[in-house]
VEXTOR-544993 format. One record per atom (N, C-alpha, C, O): x, y, z; residue in three letters. Coordinates in steps of 0.001 Angstrom, whole numbers, plus 500000, padded with zeros to 6 digits. Example, Ala and Ser with C-alpha at 12.3 -4.5 7.8 and 13.67 -1.06 7.14 Angstrom:
<nodes>
513190494310507800Ala 512300495500507800Ala 513200496700507800Ala 514236496681508465Ala 512850497750507080Ser 513670498940507140Ser 512900500030507870Ser 513409501138508039Ser 
</nodes>
This chain:
<nodes>
062015258112052271Unk 061354258899053326Unk 062330259953053845Unk 063437259611054260Unk 061941261221053830Unk 062867262295054160Unk 063296262291055628Unk 064388262768055935Unk 062488261777056529Unk 062822261747057949Unk 063228260357058422Unk 063182260070059618Unk 063626259491057488Unk 063938258105057836Unk 065000258022058944Unk 064807257313059932Unk 066110258738058783Unk 067196258665059753Unk 066783259137061136Unk 067149258525062140Unk 066027260219061192Unk 065577260757062475Unk 064573259827063145Unk 064597259654064363Unk 063685259226062345Unk 062704258285062906Unk 063411257054063475Unk 063058256580064555Unk 064408256538062751Unk 065189255404063252Unk 065922255794064529Unk 065997255012065477Unk 066459257003064548Unk 067172257509065728Unk 066243257568066943Unk 066612257143068038Unk 065036258101066738Unk 064064258191067824Unk 063663256799068314Unk 063545256569069517Unk 063453255866067367Unk 063087254494067741Unk 064204253821068526Unk 063942253062069459Unk 065451254098068148Unk 066592253508068853Unk 066667254001070292Unk 066938253223071206Unk 066425255306070494Unk 066444255857071843Unk 065299255295072673Unk 065494254896073821Unk 064108255266072092Unk 062944254768072827Unk 063110253287073176Unk 062874252875074312Unk 063517252495072184Unk 063708251065072429Unk 064841250801073404Unk 064728249948074285Unk 065938251540073241Unk 067067251369074150Unk 066715251760075571Unk 067106251087076525Unk 065971252855075711Unk 065547253294077040Unk 064652252279077717Unk 064805252007078907Unk 063702251708076952Unk 062800250688077506Unk 063574249434077920Unk 063316248854078974Unk 064517249028077084Unk 065342247868077416Unk 066134248127078694Unk 066269247245079543Unk 066653249340078819Unk 067388249699080023Unk 066526249626081272Unk 066987249193082328Unk 065269250052081149Unk 064348250000082290Unk 064094248552082712Unk 064002248258083904Unk 063981247648081733Unk 063780246233082046Unk 065006245653082757Unk 064881244863083693Unk 066183246058082297Unk 067419245586082916Unk 067557246145084327Unk 068071245481085227Unk 067086247387084504Unk 067221248096085781Unk 066643247301086956Unk 067143247390088077Unk 065596246530086694Unk 064915245820087775Unk 065819244806088461Unk 065597244463089623Unk 066840244321087749Unk 067715243325088349Unk 069038243880088837Unk 069932243120089209Unk 069173245208088839Unk 070445245824089241Unk 070355246339090677Unk 069463247129090985Unk 071268245904091571Unk 071265246423092946Unk 071535247928092964Unk 072164248459092048Unk 071064248609093997Unk 071201250059094103Unk 072658250495094071Unk 072986251487093421Unk 073537249774094761Unk 074951250155094804Unk 075591250081093425Unk 076399250935093059Unk 075224249049092659Unk 075756248912091296Unk 075197250019090414Unk 075922250577089590Unk 073927250343090576Unk 073286251411089802Unk 074006252740090000Unk 074244253472089040Unk 074352253049091254Unk 075047254304091545Unk 076443254324090924Unk 076888255354090417Unk 077131253179090967Unk 078472253106090388Unk 078420253286088877Unk 079245253997088302Unk 077443252637088232Unk 077300252754086776Unk 076953254184086384Unk 077429254680085363Unk 076123254853087189Unk 075753256236086894Unk 076974257153086939Unk 077106258062086118Unk 077870256909087905Unk 079088257725087985Unk 080006257459086797Unk 080633258376086267Unk 080078256194086385Unk 080878255871085193Unk 080269256530083963Unk 080993257036083106Unk 078939256526083872Unk 078264257247082783Unk 078690258707082763Unk 078993259268081710Unk 078708259313083948Unk 079102260712084055Unk 080519260937083586Unk 080807261925082910Unk 081419260013083946Unk 082818260127083523Unk 082930260062082003Unk 083623260872081387Unk 082244259092081407Unk 082318258923079949Unk 081704260116079223Unk 082262260604078240Unk 080552260586079708Unk 079910261759079098Unk 080834262975079196Unk 080946263752078248Unk 081493263135080345Unk 082433264245080514Unk 083602264153079547Unk 084037265164078995Unk 084115262936079341Unk 085228262741078405Unk 084794263052076976Unk 085536263668076212Unk 083583262618076626Unk 083046262922075284Unk 082933264429075093Unk 083298264957074042Unk 082424265122076116Unk 082308266578076039Unk 083660267249075929Unk 083835268177075139Unk 084631266777076727Unk 085977267356076693Unk 086628267138075335Unk 087274268039074799Unk 086461265948074781Unk 087013265655073462Unk 086409266587072406Unk 087112267067071516Unk 085089266839072516Unk 084434267743071580Unk 084947269172071698Unk 085150269851070692Unk 085155269627072938Unk 085673270982073161Unk 087080271121072599Unk 087390272109071934Unk 087934270131072865Unk 089319270193072370Unk 089357270152070845Unk 090159270843070217Unk 088481269337070253Unk 088432269262068781Unk 088016270591068167Unk 088458270950067076Unk 087156271320068884Unk 086647272588068367Unk 087607273751068601Unk 087534274761067901Unk 088502273622069573Unk 089375274749069915Unk 090806274589069413Unk 091474275584069131Unk 091287273349069298Unk 092691273127068958Unk 092863272788067480Unk 092117271980066926Unk 093844273408066857Unk 094191273106065466Unk 095707272948065373Unk 096456273587066112Unk 096142272093064459Unk 097576271856064264Unk 098013272420062914Unk 097344272218061900Unk 099128273119062913Unk 099684273664061680Unk 100198272514060815Unk 101040271744061277Unk 099718272369059570Unk 100139271245058720Unk 101639271221058461Unk 102228270154058292Unk 102255272395058430Unk 103678272469058094Unk 104567272172059294Unk 105515271394059194Unk 104258272792060426Unk 105137272682061596Unk 104622271736062665Unk 105381271277063518Unk 103337271449062617Unk 102759270602063656Unk 102454271347064941Unk 102006270752065921Unk 102700272668064936Unk 102438273470066144Unk 100937273544066397Unk 100144273715065472Unk 100563273412067670Unk 099142273427068053Unk 098760274815068554Unk 099456275404069380Unk 097653275323068045Unk 097132276615068491Unk 095675276438068889Unk 095016275477068491Unk 095190277379069680Unk 093802277296070128Unk 093076278591069805Unk 093690279648069661Unk 091755278491069693Unk 090936279672069421Unk 089529279401069925Unk 089143278256070158Unk 088768280482070090Unk 087372280345070470Unk 087091280441071954Unk 085933280415072371Unk 088160280553072773Unk 087942280570074220Unk 087126281772074669Unk 086256281646075530Unk 087401282939074091Unk 086681284141074511Unk 085206284059074115Unk 084328284444074888Unk 084940283556072911Unk 083549283395072486Unk 082837282382073383Unk 081665282559073716Unk 083544281326073770Unk 082963280328074671Unk 082595280963076004Unk 081507280732076531Unk 083510281766076550Unk 083256282425077838Unk 082039283344077744Unk 081155283305078600Unk 082001284166076702Unk 080879285097076535Unk 079570284334076341Unk 078540284690076913Unk 079626283281075526Unk 078415282489075249Unk 077872281865076524Unk 076669281924076780Unk 078747281269077327Unk 078299280590078534Unk 077766281579079568Unk 076756281316080221Unk 078440282707079713Unk 078007283701080709Unk 076664284320080307Unk 075719284343081095Unk 076595284819079074Unk 075366285468078609Unk 074227284456078517Unk 073101284739078927Unk 074530283266077973Unk 073503282235077843Unk 072956281780079187Unk 071750281591079343Unk 073851281605080160Unk 073422281199081500Unk 072577282281082149Unk 071589281983082820Unk 072957283529081952Unk 072177284641082493Unk 070755284624081929Unk 069786284788082671Unk 070636284425080620Unk 069311284360079993Unk 068520283170080537Unk 067342283290080872Unk 069194282018080617Unk 068526280815081106Unk 068053280948082542Unk 066967280488082891Unk 068878281583083377Unk 068506281773084784Unk 067323282729084906Unk 066403282493085688Unk 067354283805084130Unk 066261284780084191Unk 064948284161083696Unk 063874284470084212Unk 065049283289082695Unk 063846282637082160Unk 063472281388082948Unk 062395280827082745Unk 064352280948083845Unk 064128279759084676Unk 063795278540083819Unk 062844277807084091Unk 064605278342082772Unk 064350277236081851Unk 064434275883082549Unk 063587275014082341Unk 065456275713083374Unk 065640274426084044Unk 064468274114084969Unk 063958272994084985Unk 064052275113085733Unk 062931274907086656Unk 061659274541085898Unk 060887273689086336Unk 061451275198084752Unk 060240274926083970Unk 060272273520083361Unk 059266272811083362Unk 061440273127082842Unk 061552271802082259Unk 061414270715083314Unk 060742269706083099Unk 062065270934084468Unk 061952269950085534Unk 060533269917086094Unk 060037268862086490Unk 059890271068086123Unk 058502271102086570Unk 057617270271085661Unk 056742269540086126Unk 057854270389084349Unk 057110269589083382Unk 057392268101083588Unk 056478267277083596Unk 058698267769083758Unk 059067266379083970Unk 058485265815085255Unk 058064264659085292Unk 058459266622086307Unk 057910266153087584Unk 056388266006087509Unk 055807265167088196Unk 055753266819086678Unk 054301266662086471Unk 054014265309085833Unk 053061264624086205Unk 054861264928084855Unk 054709263613084238Unk 054994262511085257Unk 054320261481085277Unk 056005262739086105Unk 056313261763087165Unk 055089261477088014Unk 054770260324088301Unk 054410262539088410Unk 053238262366089281Unk 052100261670088539Unk 051426260805089099Unk 051886262049087281Unk 050793261460086502Unk 051050259984086192Unk 050143259153086242Unk 052309259683085871Unk 052643258314085453Unk 053231257485086589Unk 053526256302086421Unk 053398258122087749Unk 054014257433088897Unk 055376256852088507Unk 055684255698088804Unk 056191257690087828Unk 057506257261087340Unk 058581258101088015Unk 058902259200087561Unk 059133257573089103Unk 060156258298089853Unk 061397258536088992Unk 061837257650088260Unk 061954259744089090Unk 063188260070088387Unk 063019260382086917Unk 064008260498086194Unk 061772260521086452Unk 061523260768085030Unk 062219262044084560Unk 062843262058083500Unk 062112263113085348Unk 062596264431084916Unk 064087264417084609Unk 064504264907083560Unk 064903263860085512Unk 066345263893085310Unk 066757263096084077Unk 067566263559083274Unk 066196261892083929Unk 066541261082082768Unk 066084261709081468Unk 066809261681080473Unk 064884262275081466Unk 064318262890080268Unk 065146264085079814Unk 065509264183078641Unk 065447264996080742Unk 066164266221080373Unk 067615265924080020Unk 068127266414079014Unk 068282265115080854Unk 069703264840080625Unk 069924264135079295Unk 070804264532078531Unk 069145263097079001Unk 069396262365077761Unk 068894263135076544Unk 069418262957075444Unk 067889263988076725Unk 067456264858075619Unk 068610265754075182Unk 068864265911073988Unk 069305266338076151Unk 070429267215075828Unk 071570266440075191Unk 072155266884074203Unk 071888265271075760Unk 072992264467075235Unk 072729264054073786Unk 073638264098072958Unk 071502263656073476Unk 071195263151072135Unk 071029264253071096Unk 071144263998069898Unk 070761265471071545Unk 070530266571070597Unk 071764267420070338Unk 071894268023069273Unk 072678267471071313Unk 073842268339071177Unk 074959267612070438Unk 075279266468070760Unk 075533268257069476Unk 076660267673068760Unk 076536267849067259Unk 075461268123066725Unk 077673267683066595Unk 077720267904065152Unk 076910266868064386Unk 076337267183063343Unk 076852265619064894Unk 076149264574064152Unk 074666264903063983Unk 074076264616062942Unk 074066265509065015Unk 072654265887064917Unk 072433266900063808Unk 071535266750062979Unk 073269267940063805Unk 073097269029062846Unk 073460268586061432Unk 072668268734060502Unk 074674268039061279Unk 075150267643059949Unk 074300266515059389Unk 073941266525058212Unk 073975265532060242Unk 073167264402059772Unk 071789264820059310Unk 071310264359058274Unk 071143265700060079Unk 069802266159059715Unk 069826266982058434Unk 068945266834057588Unk 070831267854058282Unk 070935268675057074Unk 071229267806055849Unk 070655268020054782Unk 072123266829056004Unk 072444265934054883Unk 071214265161054423Unk 070976265002053225Unk 070435264684055396Unk 069242263915055041Unk 068225264781054297Unk 067591264334053341Unk 068082266024054753Unk 067132266909054106Unk 067560267337052720Unk 066724267470051826Unk 068863267558052526Unk 069354268082051250Unk 069626266993050220Unk 069370267187049032Unk 070142265850050661Unk 070575264813049719Unk 069846263479049904Unk 069959262586049065Unk 069097263348051006Unk 068447262073051287Unk 069386261056051905Unk 068996259906052106Unk 070624261453052213Unk 071619260550052801Unk 071405260463054312Unk 071575261451055026Unk 071031259279054793Unk 070737259083056217Unk 071888258416056960Unk 071738258073058133Unk 073037258224056307Unk 074120257435056886Unk 074574257982058243Unk 074743257217059192Unk 074770259296058340Unk 075242259881059604Unk 074236259661060726Unk 074623259338061849Unk 072958259832060434Unk 071927259656061462Unk 071770258186061850Unk 071429257884062993Unk 072015257270060912Unk 071923255850061242Unk 073070255447062175Unk 072882254657063099Unk 074249255997061922Unk 075371255751062837Unk 075060256331064215Unk 075314255697065238Unk 074505257551064226Unk 074121258184065485Unk 073059257354066210Unk 073047257297067440Unk 072177256717065456Unk 071128255889066057Unk 071723254737066858Unk 071248254414067946Unk 072771254118066306Unk 073443253017067013Unk 074074253532068307Unk 073960252899069356Unk 074734254677068223Unk 075383255258069407Unk 074347255653070457Unk 074502255337071636Unk 073285256347070026Unk 072250256800070964Unk 071494255617071569Unk 071182255616072760Unk 071202254611070743Unk 070456253462071232Unk 071212252694072297Unk 070644252313073320Unk 072506252467072053Unk 073312251748073045Unk 073477252570074320Unk 073469252024075423Unk 073627253885074163Unk 073736254756075340Unk 072429254771076125Unk 072431254800077356Unk 071304254751075392Unk 069986254782076049Unk 069770253551076926Unk 069127253635077972Unk 070304252416076499Unk 070185251207077317Unk 070864251418078666Unk 070300251112079716Unk 072083251945078620Unk 072853252154079853Unk 072198253203080735Unk 072048253003081940Unk 071805254331080131Unk 071186255397080923Unk 069808254990081419Unk 069419255341082533Unk 069065254250080596Unk 067756253779081024Unk 067856252849082219Unk 066981252845083085Unk 068934252052082266Unk 069123251116083367Unk 069453251821084674Unk 069264251255085751Unk 069945253048084586Unk 070316253776085805Unk 069403254956086113Unk 069316255388087263Unk 068714255485085086Unk 067928256698085287Unk 066437256528085024Unk 065653257435085304Unk 066038255376084488Unk 064614255119084362Unk 063988255480083025Unk 064678255761082045Unk 062666255464083015Unk 061869255576081793Unk 061975256929081115Unk 061677257037079926Unk 062393257969081835Unk 062535259292081234Unk 063486259294080056Unk 063316260082079125Unk 064494258416080080Unk 065467258320078986Unk 064772257938077684Unk 065079258499076632Unk 063844256995077743Unk 063132256555076531Unk 062365257702075899Unk 062328257828074675Unk 061750258544076731Unk 060934259634076203Unk 061768260819075714Unk 061220261781075177Unk 063095260755075897Unk 063973261756075293Unk 063931261645073772Unk 064406262536073068Unk 063363260554073266Unk 063206260393071814Unk 062312261483071224Unk 062464261847070058Unk 061382262002072024Unk 060419262985071497Unk 061081264321071156Unk 060945264778070021Unk 061806264982072107Unk 062460266244071719Unk 063524266043070654Unk 063736266928069825Unk 064207264887070659Unk 065195264620069621Unk 064525264535068251Unk 065047265054067264Unk 063355263872068196Unk 062603263759066944Unk 062173265134066441Unk 062283265421065249Unk 061688265977067333Unk 061252267322066952Unk 062422268184066492Unk 062313268925065515Unk 063543268080067205Unk 064724268898066904Unk 065348268509065564Unk 065502269346064675Unk 065704267236065430Unk 066345266801064193Unk 065377266847063012Unk 065778267154061890Unk 064112266544063263Unk 063132266610062192Unk 062975268021061654Unk 062841268226060448Unk 062992268996062564Unk 062888270396062131Unk 064087270801061293Unk 063939271483060279Unk 065288270380061718Unk 066496270697060951Unk 066429270086059552Unk 066826270715058571Unk 065926268865059472Unk 065823268198058173Unk 064829268910057258Unk 065123269172056092Unk 063653269220057798Unk 062613269857056993Unk 063005271271056564Unk 062583271748055511Unk 063814271936057391Unk 064240273308057085Unk 065641273361056489Unk 066233274436056391Unk 066172272218056092Unk 067568272138055645Unk 067865273067054468Unk 068950273643054388Unk 066912273210053565Unk 067137274078052417Unk 067377275524052811Unk 068141276236052158Unk 066721275955053880Unk 066876277329054372Unk 068116277452055257Unk 068847278439055166Unk 068355276457056109Unk 069405276559057120Unk 070803276271056584Unk 071779276869057036Unk 070900275363055628Unk 072214274917055165Unk 073143276051054717Unk 074311276063055106Unk 072655277012053902Unk 073565278096053497Unk 073999278989054668Unk 075015279679054589Unk 073217278967055753Unk 073516279842056888Unk 074480279217057886Unk 075139279926058646Unk 074563277872057885Unk 075421277191058855Unk 076766276905058201Unk 076955275870057562Unk 077684277827058369Unk 079026277676057824Unk 079828276713058702Unk 079430276447059836Unk 080945276189058203Unk 081805275334059037Unk 082244276036060321Unk 082362275410061374Unk 082486277353060219Unk 082905278105061406Unk 081799278151062454Unk 082058277976063645Unk 080546278390062001Unk 079432278428062941Unk 079196277053063550Unk 078938276946064749Unk 079280276005062745Unk 079105274647063267Unk 080144274346064330Unk 079840273723065347Unk 081380274793064092Unk 082451274588065065Unk 082150275326066372Unk 082375274798067461Unk 081639276555066248Unk 081282277336067439Unk 080152276665068224Unk 080195276599069452Unk 079144276170067505Unk 078020275508068165Unk 078480274247068888Unk 078021273954069992Unk 079388273503068261Unk 079910272297068899Unk 080721272650070144Unk 080653271948071153Unk 081479273728070072Unk 082281274162071218Unk 081398274440072425Unk 081671273960073525Unk 080353275207072219Unk 079432275521073319Unk 078638274282073731Unk 078458274021074921Unk 078166273520072740Unk 077354272345073028Unk 078099271310073846Unk 077547270763074801Unk 079338271033073490Unk 080103270024074225Unk 080505270519075616Unk 080740269711076514Unk 080583271818075796Unk 080809272356077141Unk 079604272045078030Unk 079760271712079204Unk 078418272156077470Unk 077198271790078209Unk 077205270296078527Unk 076782269886079608Unk 077688269479077578Unk 077782268041077807Unk 078715267741078983Unk 078434266852079787Unk 079819268476079085Unk 080725268303080228Unk 079986268565081536Unk 080165267837082513Unk 079164269596081551Unk 078384269924082757Unk 077422268792083115Unk 077225268490084292Unk 076823268168082101Unk 075938267020082348Unk 076740265890082993Unk 076289265272083958Unk 077928265627082456Unk 078778264586083016Unk 079163264866084458Unk 079189263953085283Unk 079462266124084768Unk 079818266493086139Unk 078650266265087094Unk 078850265847088234Unk 077434266539086630Unk 076257266308087474Unk 076139264845087878Unk 075775264536089013Unk 076444263949086953Unk 076380262519087254Unk 077559262073088121Unk 077399261307089071Unk 078740262570087772Unk 079969262056088372Unk 080165262497089815Unk 080470261678090683Unk 079991263794090072Unk 080266264311091422Unk 079023264890092088Unk 079103265575093108Unk 077870264595091484Unk 076590265005092073Unk 076497266510092288Unk 075993266975093309Unk 076996267268091302Unk 076837268719091355Unk 075407269071090959Unk 074635268203090551Unk 075065270341091082Unk 073696270774090792Unk 073691271847089703Unk 072978272846089804Unk 074500271627088659Unk 074501272565087540Unk 073176272442086797Unk 072810271352086357Unk 072467273534086656Unk 071175273509085960Unk 071442273589084458Unk 071458274670083869Unk 071649272422083856Unk 072120272374082473Unk 071132272967081467Unk 071543273522080448Unk 069842272854081745Unk 068868273440080810Unk 069003274957080755Unk 068697275566079729Unk 069455275572081837Unk 069661277022081851Unk 070842277443080969Unk 070999278625080664Unk 071663276483080565Unk 072815276795079725Unk 072457276804078235Unk 073241277279077414Unk 071294276288077889Unk 070929276147076474Unk 070947277446075667Unk 071353277419074505Unk 070518278606076243Unk 070593279843075449Unk 072004280200075001Unk 072180281021074101Unk 073004279593075619Unk 074391279846075204Unk 074612279442073748Unk 075489279986073077Unk 073818278488073262Unk 073945278052071868Unk 073504279139070881Unk 073855279092069703Unk 072738280109071365Unk 072269281182070490Unk 073348282246070261Unk 073329282940069244Unk 074279282375071193Unk 075283283447071104Unk 076180283282069882Unk 076411284270069184Unk 076710282067069576Unk 077495281927068337Unk 076696282272067087Unk 077250282795066120Unk 075396281983067101Unk 074547282308065948Unk 074474283822065774Unk 074622284336064665Unk 074245284533066882Unk 074188285997066831Unk 075526286562066379Unk 075573287469065548Unk 076613286027066925Unk 077961286480066554Unk 078208286261065060Unk 078747287138064384Unk 077817285104064549Unk 078021284787063139Unk 077223285732062243Unk 077718286174061206Unk 075999286040062640Unk 075168286974061873Unk 075816288359061844Unk 075851289008060799Unk 076325288809062985Unk 076980290125063049Unk 078213290169062154Unk 078467291182061502Unk 078988289072062116Unk 080167289016061268Unk 079776289050059784Unk 080458289663058962Unk 078666288380059464Unk 078188288391058072Unk 077747289795057665Unk 078031290243056554Unk 077052290485058570Unk 076592291843058269Unk 077780292800058140Unk 077740293753057361Unk 078824292537058904Unk 080003293411058886Unk 080701293358057531Unk 081286294345057085Unk 080634292184056872Unk 081323292035055583Unk 080508292557054405Unk 081024292663053293Unk 079234292884054644Unk 078388293383053547Unk 078758294801053152Unk 078146295369052247Unk 
</nodes>
C-alpha cells in the first residue's frame, strides 16, 4: 500500500490523542499545567536542535565549526510572517477550531489541533519519509515517526484535549500529498532546499514551545508562509544557473 506509513502515522496520532484524553480525566489541574510547560520546554529543545543541525557544520579536517543560513532564516521569517499576518492565517485556523469547539462542546480543541498539527508536519522526517515511501515503497522512516508522534500525542492529548487526536487529519493530507506527488517533487527537493526548510520549520517549532512554556502569544500559524521563502529562493538559484 503506497500510503501505508502515512496511514499508520495518522492512526498513531489519533489513537495517542484519544488515550491522552482518557488519561487527562485523572490529572489534577496543577499537574496538567506543569506537564504542559515541560512539553513546551522539550518542544523548544527539539526545535533548537533542528535549527543548530541546519545551520552548523564542522570541517572534517580541522573540526572548526561554521554557520550559514542565518540571513535566509531572517528574511524567511520576516516576509513569511508579514504574509501570514496580512492573510490572518492564525485567526482563520483558530476560528475554524473554535467553530468545532462549539459544535462538539470540546473546550481547547483549537489550540491542541493547530499546535500538534504543526509539530507533526514540520521536520525532515515528514518530507523524506513521505518521498521515500512514494518512490521506493520504503515506509521505515514514517513508521519510526509514527512511534514518536503517537507517544507525543498521548502526552499532549492529556494536557490539551481532543484537538490533538484530530491533528491526524492535516498530517494525513500533508504527508499523503507528498507521497502521491513524490515523482514530481523529489527531483526538485535538493539536500540544500531540505536543509533550508528544516531551518525555518524548526524555528517555528521553537515558537510553539515558547507558547507552551512561557505563555506567549506568538501566532504560529501566521509563520507558515515562511516555509515558502526557501522554495522561492531555491527556484531563483536554479534559474540563475541556467
